[in-house]
A tleap script that builds the chain and sets N, CA, C and O, in Angstrom:
source leaprc.protein.ff14SB
mol = sequence {
  NMET LEU PHE LYS ILE LEU LEU LEU ALA ALA
  VAL ILE GLY ALA ILE TYR TYR PHE PHE ILE
  LYS LYS LYS PRO GLN LEU PRO LYS ASP SER
  GLU THR MET VAL GLU CYS GLU LYS CYS GLY
  THR PHE VAL SER SER LYS GLU ALA ILE ILE
  LYS ASN GLY ARG TYR TYR CYS SER LYS GLU
  CYS ALA ASN ALA CSER
}
set mol.1.N position { 136.480 -5.247 283.609 }
set mol.1.CA position { 137.373 -4.530 284.500 }
set mol.1.C position { 138.476 -5.449 285.036 }
set mol.1.O position { 139.636 -5.045 285.106 }
set mol.2.N position { 138.123 -6.662 285.408 }
set mol.2.CA position { 139.109 -7.626 285.911 }
set mol.2.C position { 140.113 -7.990 284.825 }
set mol.2.O position { 141.298 -8.177 285.103 }
set mol.3.N position { 139.637 -8.090 283.594 }
set mol.3.CA position { 140.537 -8.389 282.475 }
set mol.3.C position { 141.578 -7.283 282.291 }
set mol.3.O position { 142.740 -7.576 282.008 }
set mol.4.N position { 141.189 -6.041 282.443 }
set mol.4.CA position { 142.118 -4.922 282.305 }
set mol.4.C position { 143.175 -4.952 283.401 }
set mol.4.O position { 144.342 -4.658 283.139 }
set mol.5.N position { 142.788 -5.300 284.614 }
set mol.5.CA position { 143.740 -5.385 285.721 }
set mol.5.C position { 144.733 -6.519 285.482 }
set mol.5.O position { 145.933 -6.351 285.697 }
set mol.6.N position { 144.242 -7.657 285.042 }
set mol.6.CA position { 145.125 -8.786 284.748 }
set mol.6.C position { 146.059 -8.478 283.587 }
set mol.6.O position { 147.234 -8.846 283.619 }
set mol.7.N position { 145.547 -7.808 282.567 }
set mol.7.CA position { 146.374 -7.425 281.430 }
set mol.7.C position { 147.456 -6.429 281.854 }
set mol.7.O position { 148.602 -6.547 281.420 }
set mol.8.N position { 147.115 -5.467 282.682 }
set mol.8.CA position { 148.078 -4.499 283.191 }
set mol.8.C position { 149.163 -5.199 284.033 }
set mol.8.O position { 150.346 -4.879 283.917 }
set mol.9.N position { 148.755 -6.137 284.866 }
set mol.9.CA position { 149.717 -6.887 285.678 }
set mol.9.C position { 150.650 -7.702 284.787 }
set mol.9.O position { 151.846 -7.792 285.064 }
set mol.10.N position { 150.120 -8.290 283.732 }
set mol.10.CA position { 150.950 -9.066 282.806 }
set mol.10.C position { 151.948 -8.177 282.082 }
set mol.10.O position { 153.099 -8.570 281.895 }
set mol.11.N position { 151.532 -6.995 281.673 }
set mol.11.CA position { 152.428 -6.059 280.983 }
set mol.11.C position { 153.523 -5.592 281.934 }
set mol.11.O position { 154.694 -5.549 281.556 }
set mol.12.N position { 153.158 -5.244 283.153 }
set mol.12.CA position { 154.157 -4.816 284.141 }
set mol.12.C position { 155.127 -5.965 284.438 }
set mol.12.O position { 156.333 -5.741 284.547 }
set mol.13.N position { 154.615 -7.179 284.568 }
set mol.13.CA position { 155.474 -8.341 284.800 }
set mol.13.C position { 156.423 -8.589 283.643 }
set mol.13.O position { 157.587 -8.922 283.863 }
set mol.14.N position { 155.954 -8.434 282.427 }
set mol.14.CA position { 156.810 -8.631 281.260 }
set mol.14.C position { 157.892 -7.558 281.180 }
set mol.14.O position { 159.038 -7.860 280.848 }
set mol.15.N position { 157.540 -6.315 281.480 }
set mol.15.CA position { 158.534 -5.239 281.478 }
set mol.15.C position { 159.596 -5.508 282.536 }
set mol.15.O position { 160.788 -5.343 282.275 }
set mol.16.N position { 159.178 -5.918 283.719 }
set mol.16.CA position { 160.130 -6.233 284.776 }
set mol.16.C position { 161.043 -7.379 284.362 }
set mol.16.O position { 162.260 -7.307 284.538 }
set mol.17.N position { 160.459 -8.425 283.818 }
set mol.17.CA position { 161.242 -9.613 283.468 }
set mol.17.C position { 162.269 -9.326 282.374 }
set mol.17.O position { 163.403 -9.794 282.465 }
set mol.18.N position { 161.903 -8.581 281.362 }
set mol.18.CA position { 162.789 -8.377 280.218 }
set mol.18.C position { 163.751 -7.199 280.362 }
set mol.18.O position { 164.831 -7.214 279.771 }
set mol.19.N position { 163.380 -6.185 281.133 }
set mol.19.CA position { 164.196 -4.980 281.155 }
set mol.19.C position { 164.849 -4.672 282.500 }
set mol.19.O position { 165.963 -4.150 282.539 }
set mol.20.N position { 164.178 -4.985 283.589 }
set mol.20.CA position { 164.684 -4.575 284.897 }
set mol.20.C position { 165.457 -5.694 285.577 }
set mol.20.O position { 166.531 -5.442 286.122 }
set mol.21.N position { 164.959 -6.896 285.563 }
set mol.21.CA position { 165.586 -8.016 286.246 }
set mol.21.C position { 166.941 -8.323 285.614 }
set mol.21.O position { 167.037 -8.556 284.409 }
set mol.22.N position { 167.981 -8.321 286.438 }
set mol.22.CA position { 169.320 -8.622 285.935 }
set mol.22.C position { 169.643 -10.061 286.277 }
set mol.22.O position { 169.447 -10.507 287.408 }
set mol.23.N position { 170.130 -10.767 285.306 }
set mol.23.CA position { 170.493 -12.157 285.510 }
set mol.23.C position { 171.868 -12.221 286.160 }
set mol.23.O position { 172.772 -11.486 285.762 }
set mol.24.N position { 172.039 -13.085 287.152 }
set mol.24.CA position { 173.363 -13.193 287.779 }
set mol.24.C position { 174.389 -13.720 286.792 }
set mol.24.O position { 174.136 -14.671 286.052 }
set mol.25.N position { 175.547 -13.088 286.796 }
set mol.25.CA position { 176.612 -13.484 285.885 }
set mol.25.C position { 177.893 -13.663 286.657 }
set mol.25.O position { 178.150 -12.949 287.627 }
set mol.26.N position { 178.694 -14.612 286.233 }
set mol.26.CA position { 180.000 -14.803 286.827 }
set mol.26.C position { 180.940 -13.722 286.320 }
set mol.26.O position { 180.837 -13.301 285.168 }
set mol.27.N position { 181.836 -13.277 287.152 }
set mol.27.CA position { 182.825 -12.321 286.652 }
set mol.27.C position { 183.640 -12.938 285.517 }
set mol.27.O position { 183.921 -14.137 285.523 }
set mol.28.N position { 184.010 -12.118 284.557 }
set mol.28.CA position { 184.726 -12.642 283.399 }
set mol.28.C position { 186.125 -13.125 283.748 }
set mol.28.O position { 186.705 -13.947 283.038 }
set mol.29.N position { 186.662 -12.607 284.849 }
set mol.29.CA position { 188.005 -13.012 285.226 }
set mol.29.C position { 188.014 -14.090 286.309 }
set mol.29.O position { 189.023 -14.277 286.990 }
set mol.30.N position { 186.889 -14.803 286.473 }
set mol.30.CA position { 186.845 -15.846 287.493 }
set mol.30.C position { 187.744 -17.014 287.087 }
set mol.30.O position { 187.881 -17.329 285.905 }
set mol.31.N position { 188.342 -17.638 288.078 }
set mol.31.CA position { 189.274 -18.732 287.828 }
set mol.31.C position { 188.744 -20.011 288.433 }
set mol.31.O position { 187.974 -19.981 289.393 }
set mol.32.N position { 189.151 -21.128 287.878 }
set mol.32.CA position { 188.798 -22.423 288.417 }
set mol.32.C position { 189.841 -22.821 289.440 }
set mol.32.O position { 191.042 -22.739 289.182 }
set mol.33.N position { 189.377 -23.252 290.601 }
set mol.33.CA position { 190.280 -23.691 291.651 }
set mol.33.C position { 190.393 -25.212 291.581 }
set mol.33.O position { 189.393 -25.913 291.423 }
set mol.34.N position { 191.613 -25.708 291.701 }
set mol.34.CA position { 191.866 -27.152 291.674 }
set mol.34.C position { 192.600 -27.538 292.956 }
set mol.34.O position { 193.272 -26.715 293.577 }
set mol.35.N position { 192.460 -28.804 293.338 }
set mol.35.CA position { 193.061 -29.289 294.574 }
set mol.35.C position { 194.385 -29.979 294.293 }
set mol.35.O position { 194.494 -30.763 293.350 }
set mol.36.N position { 195.387 -29.689 295.108 }
set mol.36.CA position { 196.698 -30.316 294.994 }
set mol.36.C position { 196.567 -31.795 295.359 }
set mol.36.O position { 195.946 -32.134 296.366 }
set mol.37.N position { 197.145 -32.669 294.549 }
set mol.37.CA position { 197.075 -34.109 294.800 }
set mol.37.C position { 197.833 -34.516 296.062 }
set mol.37.O position { 197.474 -35.499 296.709 }
set mol.38.N position { 198.859 -33.781 296.408 }
set mol.38.CA position { 199.709 -34.147 297.539 }
set mol.38.C position { 199.164 -33.632 298.867 }
set mol.38.O position { 198.922 -34.420 299.781 }
set mol.39.N position { 198.967 -32.311 298.984 }
set mol.39.CA position { 198.614 -31.730 300.282 }
set mol.39.C position { 197.161 -31.285 300.407 }
set mol.39.O position { 196.715 -30.964 301.508 }
set mol.40.N position { 196.414 -31.257 299.307 }
set mol.40.CA position { 195.003 -30.886 299.365 }
set mol.40.C position { 194.733 -29.396 299.332 }
set mol.40.O position { 193.582 -28.979 299.465 }
set mol.41.N position { 195.761 -28.586 299.158 }
set mol.41.CA position { 195.581 -27.144 299.072 }
set mol.41.C position { 194.930 -26.781 297.746 }
set mol.41.O position { 195.246 -27.365 296.709 }
set mol.42.N position { 194.011 -25.805 297.784 }
set mol.42.CA position { 193.387 -25.344 296.555 }
set mol.42.C position { 194.201 -24.207 295.964 }
set mol.42.O position { 194.632 -23.296 296.671 }
set mol.43.N position { 194.402 -24.276 294.666 }
set mol.43.CA position { 195.180 -23.282 293.945 }
set mol.43.C position { 194.474 -23.033 292.611 }
set mol.43.O position { 193.792 -23.919 292.096 }
set mol.44.N position { 194.636 -21.830 292.051 }
set mol.44.CA position { 193.975 -21.549 290.768 }
set mol.44.C position { 194.597 -22.417 289.677 }
set mol.44.O position { 195.776 -22.766 289.735 }
set mol.45.N position { 193.801 -22.748 288.709 }
set mol.45.CA position { 194.275 -23.618 287.631 }
set mol.45.C position { 195.381 -22.954 286.820 }
set mol.45.O position { 196.189 -23.639 286.191 }
set mol.46.N position { 195.422 -21.616 286.833 }
set mol.46.CA position { 196.474 -20.911 286.098 }
set mol.46.C position { 197.820 -21.028 286.805 }
set mol.46.O position { 198.862 -21.038 286.151 }
set mol.47.N position { 197.807 -21.117 288.133 }
set mol.47.CA position { 199.042 -21.185 288.901 }
set mol.47.C position { 199.466 -22.609 289.222 }
set mol.47.O position { 200.588 -22.826 289.680 }
set mol.48.N position { 198.608 -23.568 288.997 }
set mol.48.CA position { 198.900 -24.950 289.359 }
set mol.48.C position { 199.968 -25.546 288.444 }
set mol.48.O position { 200.126 -25.144 287.292 }
set mol.49.N position { 200.684 -26.507 288.991 }
set mol.49.CA position { 201.683 -27.258 288.231 }
set mol.49.C position { 201.042 -28.587 287.854 }
set mol.49.O position { 200.519 -29.294 288.715 }
set mol.50.N position { 201.082 -28.922 286.583 }
set mol.50.CA position { 200.466 -30.157 286.112 }
set mol.50.C position { 201.570 -31.158 285.813 }
set mol.50.O position { 202.483 -30.885 285.033 }
set mol.51.N position { 201.474 -32.314 286.440 }
set mol.51.CA position { 202.453 -33.368 286.235 }
set mol.51.C position { 201.693 -34.679 286.126 }
set mol.51.O position { 200.944 -35.045 287.031 }
set mol.52.N position { 201.882 -35.379 285.028 }
set mol.52.CA position { 201.193 -36.646 284.770 }
set mol.52.C position { 199.670 -36.491 284.864 }
set mol.52.O position { 198.977 -37.393 285.335 }
set mol.53.N position { 199.168 -35.362 284.419 }
set mol.53.CA position { 197.721 -35.136 284.407 }
set mol.53.C position { 197.134 -34.787 285.756 }
set mol.53.O position { 195.911 -34.741 285.889 }
set mol.54.N position { 197.957 -34.537 286.765 }
set mol.54.CA position { 197.479 -34.192 288.101 }
set mol.54.C position { 197.958 -32.795 288.462 }
set mol.54.O position { 198.999 -32.336 287.993 }
set mol.55.N position { 197.178 -32.128 289.304 }
set mol.55.CA position { 197.485 -30.751 289.694 }
set mol.55.C position { 198.230 -30.729 291.017 }
set mol.55.O position { 197.910 -31.475 291.943 }
set mol.56.N position { 199.238 -29.853 291.088 }
set mol.56.CA position { 200.012 -29.661 292.316 }
set mol.56.C position { 200.143 -28.176 292.591 }
set mol.56.O position { 200.135 -27.360 291.668 }
set mol.57.N position { 200.264 -27.824 293.879 }
set mol.57.CA position { 200.326 -26.408 294.250 }
set mol.57.C position { 201.734 -25.839 294.153 }
set mol.57.O position { 201.896 -24.627 294.011 }
set mol.58.N position { 202.763 -26.697 294.226 }
set mol.58.CA position { 204.140 -26.203 294.188 }
set mol.58.C position { 205.063 -27.267 293.601 }
set mol.58.O position { 204.672 -28.418 293.407 }
set mol.59.N position { 206.276 -26.858 293.330 }
set mol.59.CA position { 207.264 -27.803 292.808 }
set mol.59.C position { 207.581 -28.863 293.844 }
set mol.59.O position { 207.834 -30.016 293.495 }
set mol.60.N position { 207.571 -28.483 295.125 }
set mol.60.CA position { 207.869 -29.440 296.180 }
set mol.60.C position { 206.832 -30.566 296.201 }
set mol.60.O position { 207.189 -31.740 296.304 }
set mol.61.N position { 205.572 -30.215 296.104 }
set mol.61.CA position { 204.524 -31.251 296.090 }
set mol.61.C position { 204.595 -32.086 294.824 }
set mol.61.O position { 204.357 -33.293 294.871 }
set mol.62.N position { 204.915 -31.470 293.697 }
set mol.62.CA position { 205.003 -32.209 292.431 }
set mol.62.C position { 206.162 -33.194 292.449 }
set mol.62.O position { 206.042 -34.297 291.915 }
set mol.63.N position { 207.277 -32.813 293.052 }
set mol.63.CA position { 208.445 -33.693 293.086 }
set mol.63.C position { 208.336 -34.752 294.187 }
set mol.63.O position { 208.978 -35.798 294.088 }
set mol.64.N position { 207.552 -34.510 295.217 }
set mol.64.CA position { 207.419 -35.454 296.330 }
set mol.64.C position { 206.555 -36.657 295.961 }
set mol.64.O position { 206.632 -37.690 296.626 }
set mol.65.N position { 205.757 -36.549 294.945 }
set mol.65.CA position { 204.877 -37.672 294.613 }
set mol.65.C position { 205.517 -38.644 293.640 }
set mol.65.O position { 204.899 -39.640 293.266 }
savepdb mol mol.pdb
quit
């Protein structure tokens, strides 16, 4: 009788693990944030200005360095 209860619990646990439990996923449109070398402001990597291998938040910060 105890074996049947343990087997039932294992089956229920396996069903939960494989079918019901959802794994956390990052949104597909998530962006990487980078820090400006000059002022320390965080900006998305798509909007950042790259100069000499460093990230800047604006043209003013890029030209000031």
